[in-house]
C-alpha positions in Angstrom: -3.4 40.5 -9.6 -2.2 37.2 -11.0 -4.7 34.7 -12.5 -4.3 32.3 -9.5 -5.2 35.1 -7.1 -8.4 35.9 -9.1 -9.2 32.2 -9.2 -8.8 31.9 -5.4 -11.2 34.9 -4.9 -13.7 33.2 -7.3 -13.4 29.9 -5.5 -14.0 31.6 -2.1 -17.1 33.3 -3.5 -18.5 30.1 -5.0 -18.0 28.4 -1.6 -20.4 30.8 0.0 -17.7 33.1 1.5 -15.8 30.4 3.3 -12.5 28.8 2.6 -8.7 28.7 2.8 -6.3 30.5 0.5 -3.5 27.9 0.5 -0.7 29.8 -1.3 3.0 29.6 -1.0 4.9 32.1 1.1 5.4 35.3 -1.0 2.7 34.5 -3.4 0.4 37.3 -2.3 -2.1 35.9 0.3 -2.3 39.2 2.1 -2.9 41.2 -1.0 -5.4 38.7 -2.3 -7.3 38.7 1.0 -7.4 42.5 1.0 -8.6 42.8 -2.6 -11.3 40.2 -1.6 -12.2 42.3 1.4 -12.5 45.5 -0.7 -14.8 43.7 -3.1 -16.9 42.5 -0.2 -17.0 46.0 1.2 -18.2 47.5 -2.1 -21.4 45.5 -1.9 -21.9 45.0 1.8 -21.9 48.1 4.0 -21.4 48.7 6.7 -18.6 46.1 6.9 -16.4 45.0 9.9 -13.3 43.3 8.7 -11.6 41.3 11.5 -8.1 40.2 10.8 -6.5 37.7 13.3 -2.8 36.8 13.4 -0.8 34.7 15.8 1.9 37.3 16.5 2.1 41.0 17.0 4.7 41.5 14.3 2.3 39.9 11.8 -0.5 42.2 13.0 1.7 45.2 12.4 2.5 43.9 8.9 -1.3 43.6 8.2 -1.9 47.1 9.5 0.7 48.5 7.1 -0.8 46.6 4.2 -4.3 47.8 5.1 -3.1 51.4 5.2 -2.2 51.1 1.5 -5.9 50.7 0.9 -6.5 54.0 2.6 -7.9 52.5 5.9 -6.7 52.9 9.4 -7.1 49.6 11.4 -7.9 49.4 15.1 -4.9 47.5 16.5 -6.2 45.0 19.2 -3.2 43.6 21.0 -0.9 44.5 23.8 -3.5 45.0 26.5 -7.2 46.0 26.2 -6.6 49.4 27.7 -4.8 50.2 24.4 -7.6 49.1 22.1 -10.9 49.0 23.9 -11.9 52.6 23.5 -10.8 52.7 19.8 -12.9 49.6 19.1 -16.0 51.0 20.7 -15.6 54.3 18.9 -15.2 52.4 15.6 -18.5 50.5 16.1 -20.2 53.8 17.1 -18.9 55.5 14.0 -20.5 52.7 11.9 -23.8 52.9 13.8 -23.9 56.7 13.2 -23.2 56.3 9.5 -19.9 58.3 9.8 -17.9 55.3 8.5 -18.8 52.5 6.2 -15.9 50.1 7.0 -14.2 49.2 10.3 -11.0 47.2 10.2 -9.9 45.4 13.4 -6.5 43.6 13.6 -6.1 41.3 16.6 -3.7 38.6 17.8 -5.1 35.1 18.3 -4.8 35.7 22.1 -6.8 39.0 22.0 -9.4 37.5 19.6 -9.9 34.6 22.0 -10.1 36.8 25.1 -13.4 37.4 26.9 -12.7 41.2 26.7 -12.7 41.0 22.9 -15.4 38.4 22.4 -17.9 40.3 24.7 -17.5 43.2 22.3 -17.6 41.3 19.1 -20.1 38.5 19.6 -23.2 40.7 20.4 -22.5 42.7 17.3 -22.1 39.7 15.1 -25.2 38.1 16.6 -27.3 41.3 16.1 -26.8 40.9 12.3 -27.1 44.6 11.4 -23.5 44.8 10.4 -21.7 42.6 7.9 -18.6 40.9 9.3 -15.7 39.3 7.5 -13.1 37.3 9.4 -9.6 36.8 7.9 -7.3 34.6 9.9 -3.7 34.7 8.8 -1.0 32.1 9.3 -3.5 29.5 10.6 -0.9 26.8 10.2 1.4 28.2 12.9 -0.1 26.2 15.8 -0.8 23.2 13.6 -4.6 23.8 13.8 -7.0 26.8 13.8 -7.4 28.5 17.2 -10.6 27.3 18.9 -12.4 30.6 18.7 -11.8 31.0 15.0 -12.8 27.5 14.3 -16.1 28.0 16.3 -16.9 31.1 14.4 -16.2 29.6 11.0 -18.0 26.3 11.7 -20.9 28.0 13.4 -21.2 30.6 10.7 -21.5 33.3 13.3 -19.3 35.4 11.0 -21.0 36.2 7.7 -17.9 35.3 5.8 -14.5 33.8 6.7 -11.2 33.3 5.0 -8.2 31.4 6.4 -4.7 32.0 5.0 -2.0 29.3 5.0 1.1 28.5 2.9 -0.1 24.8 3.1 -3.5 23.4 3.5 -2.3 20.2 5.0 -1.3 22.0 8.2 -4.8 23.1 8.9 -7.4 21.2 10.9 -9.7 20.5 8.0 -12.8 20.3 10.2 -12.4 24.1 10.6 -12.6 24.8 6.9 -15.2 24.5 4.1 -13.0 24.7 1.0 -9.4 24.8 0.0 -8.5 27.4 -2.7 -5.0 26.3 -3.6 -2.8 28.5 -5.8 0.7 28.0 -7.1 3.6 30.1 -5.7 5.2 32.9 -7.7 7.0 32.0 -10.9 
């Protein structure tokens, strides 16, 4: 990892596990976020990592990157009949102690849906599992989607990380810190 990536992780940690990685396109936001998630998982198990992206193609990119860390993610997009059973089984495996980490990758639309939230919220509220929310490409809509903003502001998620190539495009009321890093040399 490059020094600015390590600095961004330290800044996020010092901010109490909340913040924005504002890094240029191609500078390693995804890798930095996954390294951060693996460090959180080392000390906080069981962990549920929820990655939210605006588009299916970005979700698929995250799933490929997550696989390089030796973890299979539950893809939550393209209709709940495709992901509902997998999601429930993932939580059951954590509860039974069969797995220590569950990774969920969802589109903004799925994340905001009642079908998804009725499965996620009770588990976050119960507090017996650690949850880390990573929201990618938060600048796409010009502001953070309302459900992500509510969970970051309300601290219903234990930790939250937002990713953007530019912090100015983000609704600052949805974030606690900006960890800005330069682009690649």
